[in-house]
C-alpha positions in Angstrom: -1.1 40.1 11.9 -0.4 37.2 9.5 -1.7 34.5 12.0 -4.9 34.2 9.9 -3.0 33.5 6.8 -0.9 30.7 8.4 -4.1 29.2 9.8 -5.7 29.2 6.4 -2.6 27.6 4.9 -2.6 24.9 7.5 -6.3 24.3 6.9 -5.6 24.0 3.2 -2.8 21.6 3.7 -4.9 19.5 6.0 -7.7 19.5 3.5 -5.3 18.5 0.7 -4.0 15.6 2.8 -7.6 14.3 3.3 -8.4 14.6 -0.4 -5.2 12.6 -1.1 -6.1 10.0 1.4 -9.7 9.6 0.1 -8.3 9.1 -3.5 -5.9 6.4 -2.3 -8.6 4.7 -0.3 -10.9 4.6 -3.4 -8.1 3.0 -5.4 -7.0 0.5 -2.8 -10.2 -0.3 -1.0 -13.0 0.7 -3.4 -14.3 3.7 -1.4 -13.3 6.4 1.0 -15.7 5.4 3.7 -14.7 3.2 6.7 -14.5 -0.5 5.8 -15.5 -3.4 8.2 -11.9 -4.7 8.3 -10.6 -1.4 9.7 -12.1 -2.4 13.1 -9.5 -5.2 13.2 -6.2 -4.2 14.8 -3.0 -4.6 12.8 -1.8 -7.7 14.9 -5.1 -9.5 14.3 -5.3 -8.8 10.5 -3.0 -11.8 9.7 -5.6 -14.3 10.9 -8.9 -12.4 10.7 -11.1 -13.5 7.8 -11.8 -11.0 5.1 -15.5 -11.6 4.6 -17.0 -8.3 3.4 -18.5 -9.2 0.0 -18.2 -5.5 -0.9 -14.5 -5.5 -0.3 -12.6 -4.6 -3.5 -9.6 -6.5 -2.2 -11.6 -9.7 -1.7 -13.2 -9.2 -5.2 -9.7 -8.8 -6.8 -7.9 -11.6 -4.9 -10.5 -14.1 -3.7 -9.5 -16.0 -0.6 -6.6 -14.1 1.0 -5.9 -16.4 4.0 -2.7 -17.9 2.5 -1.3 -14.5 1.7 -2.3 -13.2 5.2 -0.3 -16.1 6.8 2.6 -15.5 4.5 2.8 -11.8 5.4 2.6 -12.8 9.1 5.7 -14.9 8.8 7.7 -12.1 7.3 6.6 -9.5 9.9 9.6 -8.4 11.9 9.7 -8.8 15.7 8.5 -5.8 17.6 6.5 -4.3 14.7 3.2 -5.0 16.4 1.3 -6.2 13.4 2.8 -3.7 10.9 5.0 -4.6 7.9 8.1 -2.8 6.7 9.1 -2.1 3.2 10.8 -5.6 2.8 7.3 -6.9 2.2 7.4 -5.4 -1.3 9.9 -8.2 -2.2 7.0 -10.6 -1.9 4.6 -8.8 -4.2 4.4 -9.8 -7.9 6.2 -6.7 -9.3 8.4 -7.0 -12.4 11.5 -8.9 -11.2 13.7 -6.5 -13.0 12.6 -3.7 -10.7 14.7 -3.9 -7.5 12.8 -3.1 -4.2 14.9 0.0 -3.6 13.6 1.8 -6.6 11.9 5.1 -5.8 8.6 3.9 -7.3 8.4 1.0 -4.8 9.2 3.4 -1.9 6.4 5.7 -3.2 3.9 2.8 -3.5 4.8 1.8 0.1 3.9 5.3 1.3 0.8 5.6 -0.8 -0.6 2.3 0.4 -0.7 3.7 4.0 -4.4 4.5 3.7 -6.1 2.4 6.4 -8.0 4.3 9.1 -6.7 3.1 12.4 -7.9 3.6 16.0 -4.3 3.6 17.2 -1.5 6.0 16.2 -0.5 5.6 12.6 3.0 4.1 12.1 4.9 4.7 8.9 4.5 1.0 8.1 1.8 -1.0 6.3 -0.9 -3.2 7.8 -1.6 -6.6 6.4 -4.8 -5.3 4.7 -2.9 -2.4 3.1 -0.4 -4.9 1.7 -3.2 -7.1 0.4 -4.8 -4.1 -1.3 -1.5 -3.2 -2.9 -1.0 -6.9 -3.9 -4.5 -6.8 -5.5 -3.4 -3.9 -7.7 -0.3 -5.4 -9.2 
């Protein structure tokens, strides 16, 4: 007894996570469906062209190649194409807002919205950083 209730709670929690992810994807990428750039692995995202004309990131930023290369240079060794929270220092936030502020940590976690074929690391991909950059 009680096993059914815990299964229902787990299902509700999982459903809530997916709803949250879909909202974040609509904000960052312009939709919750899979995007062409998501087939590009994290390591390759620094040099892969962002060519999808329907990409909200591309519409907001225009040519992103310089930013992609900049983010590649600040990637830490061993992070396999992912970026740590120090990347936030390179985004155009209000300079009076130090990178350790809780809002920046929250943005870092909220931007983790890309669907990946490999296991999700609690770091950002280049495209997630570009999407966040396009919002600020």
